[in-house]
N, C-alpha and C positions, 0 to 999 in steps of 0.2 A: 102504261104501254111500253112494251119492249122496243129498244132501237135495234133494228136489224141492218147489219152491215153485209154488203155483198161485193166479193171481188170477182169481177167479170173475167178476168184473165185466169183465175184459178178455176172457175167454174168451166170455161172453155177447156182447160186441161183435163177436167174430170170427164167432160163429154168426149174428149179425143181418147182418153184411157178406155172409156166404154166401148167406143167403135174399135180400137185395137184389140180389146179382149174379145169382142164379137168376131173378128176375123180369126183369132187364134182358136176359139171354140168352134166356130163353124168349120174351119179346116180340119180340126181334130175329128169332129163328128163325121165329116164326109170321108175321111181316110178309113174310119172305122166301117164306113158303108162300102168302101173299096175291098176291105178284108173280107167282109161277109159276101160280096159278090164273087170274089175270087173262089172262096170255099163252096159256092153253090155250083161252080163248074158247069154253066150252062153255055149254050151256043152263043148268046147274045152278051157274054161277059164282057168283051172288048167294047161294045157300044155303051154298055152301062157304065163302064169305067171312064170312057170318054166324056159321057154326059155328066158324070159326077166331077170330073177335072174342070170341065166348063162351068159348072156351077161354082166350084171354088174361085175360079178365075173372075168370073162376073160379080161375085160377092166381095172379093177383095178389091177389085177395081172400083166398084160403087162406094165401099167404106173408105179407101184411100182419097177418093176425090172429096168425099164428105170431110174428111180430116182436114184436107187442104182449105175447103171453104170454112170450116170451124175456125181454123187458125186466122183466117182473113176477116172473120165476122166482127162487126162493130156494134151489133145490136142482138138482142134475144131473138128477134124475129129472123135474122140472118142465120142464127145458130139452128133454129128450127127449120128454116128453108134448106140448110146444108144437108139434112138428114133425108131429103127427098131421094128416092130410088135406093133406099137402104130398108132394112127390116124395121127401123125406128120411124118410117115416114108417118105411120098413122098412130104412133105412140108418143105423143107430144108429152104427156105426163112423166114418162121414164126420162125423156131428154131433160125436161125441166127439173125434175128431182136431182138429176146429176149436176146440171148446171147451177143450181141453188144449193147443192149439198143437202137435200132434204131426204127423209126416209120415204115419205109419201105425201102427196099433196091432198089426197082424198082420204087419207087413213082415218078411220073412226076409231076412237078409244073406248 
């Protein structure tokens, strides 16, 4: 049997990095959406842009709160709880993969 070692602090850093990358990717994608809306030149352009900006704010705020909670987490359960209200809330496998530094928990070879 293999002796598996797990560094919780490093795992939390991987989860934080995942959340930070999500903020960056989400913001980038939403800014692309703004460019598309501007190019469409419709009457509701301003409203659509305001909605997109609000989505960026809400996503960033949720992920930043999650990052703070992950930093304070003292258990695996607390790390999972930290992702509540983020896109990872129902994606425990992805969070655990990052936490443990695994490719996939359910991967079949």
